[in-house]
C-alpha positions in Angstrom: -19.0 5.9 2.5 -21.4 5.4 -0.4 -20.2 5.5 -4.0 -22.3 8.6 -4.6 -20.7 10.4 -1.7 -17.2 9.6 -3.0 -18.3 10.9 -6.5 -19.6 14.1 -5.0 -16.5 15.0 -2.8 -14.3 18.0 -3.5 -11.3 16.8 -5.6 -8.8 17.4 -2.8 -10.9 15.5 -0.2 -11.5 12.7 -2.7 -7.7 12.4 -3.2 -7.2 12.1 0.6 -9.9 9.4 0.9 -8.4 7.5 -2.0 -4.8 7.7 -0.5 -6.2 5.5 2.3 -6.5 2.8 -0.3 -3.2 3.3 -2.1 -0.3 5.5 -1.0 0.6 6.7 -4.5 -0.2 10.4 -4.8 -0.4 10.1 -8.6 -2.8 7.2 -8.4 -5.1 9.0 -6.0 -5.0 12.1 -8.1 -5.9 10.2 -11.3 -8.6 8.3 -9.5 -10.2 11.4 -8.2 -10.1 12.9 -11.7 -11.7 9.8 -13.1 -14.9 10.2 -11.1 -17.8 9.8 -11.2 -17.8 6.0 -11.1 -21.0 4.2 -12.0 -20.3 1.2 -9.8 -17.8 -0.2 -7.3 -16.5 -2.6 -10.0 -15.9 0.3 -12.4 -14.0 2.1 -9.7 -11.8 -1.0 -9.0 -11.1 -1.5 -12.7 -10.2 2.1 -13.1 -7.8 1.7 -10.1 -6.2 -1.3 -11.8 -5.8 0.6 -15.1 -4.3 3.6 -13.5 -2.0 1.5 -11.3 -0.6 -0.4 -14.3 0.2 2.9 -16.1 2.2 4.4 -13.3 6.0 4.6 -13.0 8.4 2.9 -10.6 8.6 5.9 -8.4 4.8 5.9 -7.9 4.9 2.2 -7.0 7.6 2.8 -4.5 5.7 5.7 -3.0 2.7 3.4 -2.5 4.9 0.6 -0.9 6.3 3.1 1.5 2.8 3.8 2.9 2.7 0.3 4.4 4.1 -0.9 7.8 6.5 -3.8 7.5 4.8 -7.2 7.9 4.8 -7.9 11.6 5.7 -4.3 12.6 3.5 -1.8 14.4 0.9 -0.7 11.9 1.3 2.9 13.1 5.0 2.9 12.1 5.5 3.6 8.3 8.3 1.7 6.6 9.5 4.8 4.8 12.6 6.8 5.5 12.1 10.1 7.3 11.3 11.8 4.0 8.3 9.5 3.6 9.9 7.7 0.6 11.8 4.5 0.2 15.6 4.5 0.2 16.8 5.9 -3.1 13.7 7.9 -3.9 14.1 11.6 -3.4 11.4 14.2 -3.0 12.5 15.7 -6.2 12.0 12.4 -8.1 8.3 12.6 -7.2 8.0 15.3 -9.8 6.2 17.8 -7.6 3.3 15.5 -7.1 1.6 17.5 -4.4 2.1 19.1 -1.0 2.2 17.0 2.0 2.0 13.7 0.1 4.6 11.9 2.3 3.0 13.3 5.5 -0.2 11.4 4.7 1.4 8.0 4.7 0.0 6.9 8.1 -2.8 9.0 9.4 -4.3 7.2 12.4 -7.5 6.7 10.3 -9.0 3.7 8.6 -5.7 3.0 6.8 -4.0 2.2 10.1 -6.9 0.0 11.1 -7.0 -1.7 7.8 -3.2 -2.5 8.0 -3.7 -4.0 11.4 -6.7 -6.2 10.2 -4.8 -7.3 7.1 -1.8 -8.4 9.1 -3.8 -10.1 11.8 -2.2 -13.4 11.0 1.0 -12.1 12.6 -0.6 -11.0 15.9 -0.8 -14.6 17.3 2.4 -15.9 15.8 5.0 -17.4 18.0 8.0 -15.1 18.9 10.3 -17.2 16.8 8.2 -16.7 13.7 7.9 -13.0 14.3 11.7 -12.8 14.8 12.3 -14.7 11.5 9.8 -12.3 9.8 11.8 -9.3 11.1 15.1 -10.8 9.9 13.8 -11.7 6.5 12.2 -8.3 6.2 15.6 -6.7 6.7 17.2 -9.0 4.1 14.5 -8.2 1.6 14.8 -4.5 2.1 18.6 -4.6 1.8 18.3 -6.6 -1.4 15.5 -4.7 -3.1 15.5 -1.2 -1.5 11.8 -1.3 -0.4 9.7 -3.3 2.1 8.2 -6.6 1.4 4.7 -6.1 0.0 2.2 -8.9 0.2 -1.6 -9.0 0.3 -1.7 -10.3 3.8 -5.4 -10.7 4.2 -6.2 -14.2 5.2 -2.6 -15.3 5.4 -0.9 -16.7 8.5 2.5 -15.5 9.7 4.0 -18.7 8.5 2.5 -18.3 5.0 3.8 -14.8 4.8 7.3 -15.9 5.9 7.4 -18.6 3.3 6.4 -16.1 0.6 8.9 -13.6 1.8 11.8 -16.1 1.9 10.8 -17.4 -1.6 10.7 -14.0 -3.1 14.2 -13.1 -1.8 15.7 -15.0 -4.7 13.8 -13.2 -7.4 15.4 -10.9 -10.0 14.9 -7.3 -8.9 12.8 -6.3 -12.0 10.6 -9.4 -11.6 10.2 -8.8 -7.9 9.2 -5.2 -8.4 6.3 -6.4 -10.7 5.3 -9.1 -8.2 5.2 -6.4 -5.4 3.2 -4.1 -7.6 0.7 -6.9 -8.2 0.4 -7.5 -4.5 -0.2 -3.7 -4.0 -2.9 -3.9 -6.7 -4.7 -6.6 -4.7 -4.4 -4.6 -1.5 -5.8 -1.5 -3.2 -8.8 -3.4 -4.5 -9.6 -4.7 -1.0 -9.3 -1.3 0.4 -11.4 0.4 -2.2 -14.2 -2.1 -1.1 -13.6 -1.1 2.5 -13.8 2.5 1.6 -17.3 2.0 0.4 -18.3 -0.1 3.4 -20.1 2.0 5.9 -18.8 -0.2 8.7 -15.3 0.9 8.1 
């Protein structure tokens, strides 16, 4: 998709396209309302600014849109409601119909998650098992899945990062995870504008 095409989309369609890049309904809504963008960099900077202004519930909603590292990219990490443990539908402040249903849509977002986590695909079974165990420990400690910008990282690198972050203070870790989500979103915004994807 070209930037001009994104700028010209109906608001609802633009929000859906932007949700592929970041699973926060509020982020997608504010991004769609911020159009037109005059460049890809302006769009990315606007995304950063909006992301940093959001609340914890919005960050958690975005985290829930990702598969666990090493898990099937078509299986969302969220609870059946589409939100992380401890985040109720009512706490989303009525952010829009069907938001949780769009977490994984079989479209470019699924393909992107598979590409981003490609470092896990060829990992030995032992490393994959350790990733799964550490993922469970992380989720039990923090209440949401481990978020890392996985692009270009091996399974071993991701495992080391995961294990290292398990000792973080919960507030510190939330901000680290939010920064990783920001990096992922920037990469996906670029993919959104890449006609090959």
